[in-house]
Wavefront OBJ file of the C-alpha trace (Angstrom):
o trace
v -24.560 171.042 87.776
v -22.614 167.812 88.131
v -19.920 166.825 85.659
v -22.044 163.861 84.546
v -25.096 165.978 83.751
v -22.953 168.497 81.817
v -21.488 165.601 79.791
v -25.011 164.421 78.960
v -25.791 167.903 77.589
v -22.677 167.770 75.412
v -23.615 164.310 74.148
v -27.104 165.540 73.233
v -25.657 168.491 71.304
v -23.184 166.234 69.472
v -25.928 163.768 68.604
v -28.073 166.623 67.277
v -25.663 167.035 64.320
v -25.810 164.095 61.910
v -22.397 162.420 61.455
v -22.726 162.704 57.677
v -23.021 166.493 57.847
v -19.933 166.733 60.032
v -18.018 164.508 57.624
v -19.222 166.606 54.667
v -18.100 169.779 56.446
v -14.657 168.337 57.236
v -14.305 167.179 53.627
v -15.287 170.614 52.256
v -12.900 172.513 54.541
v -10.112 170.062 53.704
v -10.746 170.437 49.969
v -10.641 174.229 50.293
v -7.375 174.114 52.248
v -5.813 171.754 49.682
v -6.944 173.973 46.793
v -5.617 177.141 48.426
v -2.299 175.400 49.126
v -2.094 174.206 45.519
v -2.507 177.773 44.268
v 0.582 178.850 46.186
v 2.642 175.694 45.584
v 4.913 177.362 43.035
v 7.686 177.604 45.624
v 7.320 173.906 46.502
v 7.445 174.384 50.240
v 6.330 171.579 52.515
v 3.440 172.148 54.894
v 5.836 172.504 57.846
v 8.143 174.869 55.934
v 5.193 177.070 54.976
v 3.928 177.071 58.562
v 7.321 178.100 59.966
v 7.785 180.852 57.407
v 4.282 182.160 58.026
v 4.894 182.193 61.764
v 8.187 184.056 61.330
v 6.467 186.592 59.066
v 3.641 187.155 61.589
v 5.543 186.921 64.866
v 9.130 187.824 63.979
v 12.387 186.082 64.913
v 12.266 183.011 67.149
v 14.559 180.284 68.398
v 14.259 176.772 67.030
v 12.843 175.641 70.388
v 10.196 178.389 70.339
v 9.196 177.436 66.797
v 9.015 173.761 67.743
v 6.721 174.542 70.679
v 4.536 176.827 68.582
v 4.150 174.211 65.837
v 3.836 171.300 68.301
v 6.763 169.328 66.871
v 9.949 167.925 68.347
v 12.957 170.279 68.357
v 14.852 167.791 66.165
v 12.099 167.921 63.537
v 12.060 171.708 63.645
v 15.849 171.702 63.286
v 15.528 169.695 60.074
v 12.856 172.077 58.748
v 15.004 175.110 59.580
v 18.048 173.512 57.930
v 16.088 172.893 54.716
v 14.808 176.486 54.670
v 18.269 177.845 55.412
v 19.762 175.806 52.570
v 17.250 177.405 50.193
v 18.029 180.900 51.450
v 14.603 181.428 53.036
v 15.793 181.874 56.628
v 19.017 182.796 58.390
v 20.417 182.393 61.876
v 21.109 185.601 63.808
v 22.433 186.115 67.332
v 19.720 186.350 69.975
v 19.527 189.988 71.155
v 19.548 189.219 74.877
v 20.956 185.670 75.263
v 24.321 185.073 73.637
v 23.879 181.303 73.988
v 20.859 181.260 71.677
v 20.287 181.908 68.000
v 17.176 183.382 66.434
v 15.772 182.199 63.130
v 14.760 185.110 60.873
v 13.230 185.348 57.426
v 15.602 186.544 54.724
v 14.489 189.003 52.053
v 13.921 185.996 49.774
v 11.851 184.229 52.446
v 9.748 187.334 53.022
v 9.155 187.722 49.285
v 8.137 184.057 48.962
v 5.708 184.392 51.895
v 4.128 187.511 50.455
v 3.944 186.055 46.945
v 2.305 182.901 48.296
v -0.172 184.901 50.374
v -1.007 187.132 47.412
v -1.629 184.093 45.173
v -4.009 182.622 47.747
v -5.920 185.860 48.230
v -6.210 186.533 44.506
v -7.540 183.029 43.830
v -10.026 183.249 46.693
v -11.201 186.699 45.607
v -11.743 185.435 42.052
v -13.762 182.366 43.022
v -15.719 184.230 45.676
v -16.620 186.926 43.129
v -18.644 184.244 41.323
v -20.901 183.838 44.363
v -23.982 185.953 44.887
v -23.980 188.512 47.700
v -25.917 186.260 50.109
v -23.536 183.324 49.623
v -20.514 185.591 50.116
v -21.957 186.992 53.354
v -22.764 183.464 54.529
v -19.200 182.389 53.783
v -17.758 185.351 55.702
v -20.040 184.561 58.652
v -18.932 180.914 58.521
v -15.313 182.076 58.658
v -16.048 184.005 61.844
v -17.755 180.967 63.354
v -14.850 178.699 62.403
v -12.441 181.164 64.011
v -14.481 181.025 67.245
v -14.417 177.211 67.147
v -10.636 177.232 66.838
v -10.149 179.845 69.559
v -12.483 178.069 72.007
v -10.945 174.629 71.550
v -8.929 174.205 74.545
l 1 2 3 4 5 6 7 8 9 10 11 12 13 14 15 16 17 18 19 20 21 22 23 24 25 26 27 28 29 30 31 32 33 34 35 36 37 38 39 40 41 42 43 44 45 46 47 48 49 50 51 52 53 54 55 56 57 58 59 60 61 62 63 64 65 66 67 68 69 70 71 72 73 74 75 76 77 78 79 80 81 82 83 84 85 86 87 88 89 90 91 92 93 94 95 96 97 98 99 100 101 102 103 104 105 106 107 108 109 110 111 112 113 114 115 116 117 118 119 120 121 122 123 124 125 126 127 128 129 130 131 132 133 134 135 136 137 138 139 140 141 142 143 144 145 146 147 148 149 150 151 152 153 154 155 156
């Protein structure tokens, strides 16, 4: 199959979904993300600060350069984010275990507690609002989550 004919197939699939439905979907997902973030906003972390702390919680210590690459930001921007978190006692700098020239960023006990508290608040809120749905809607929502995960993983 030529590249042109495969592009035509993609165009037909894209045109099969009305633009309004895509916009509605994007709006709904965005509203959900904003609402979940608002639930855990008690610690007043910026989006980038929350992302860095979440990554450190999931993946463990990392250099500023590694964090910048992972979050697709410039090292200077990541440095500013790390400095703000360090000032608030959320992260600390520790010697790199194998390269004495580098420094790892690690979550402090306070940073870990904030991450877990934020995650708990999100999960509790979601569990409460999802409990109001009937069983079919809940199963549909869980299936949609799996589909969204596949979309994200296959985007590349």
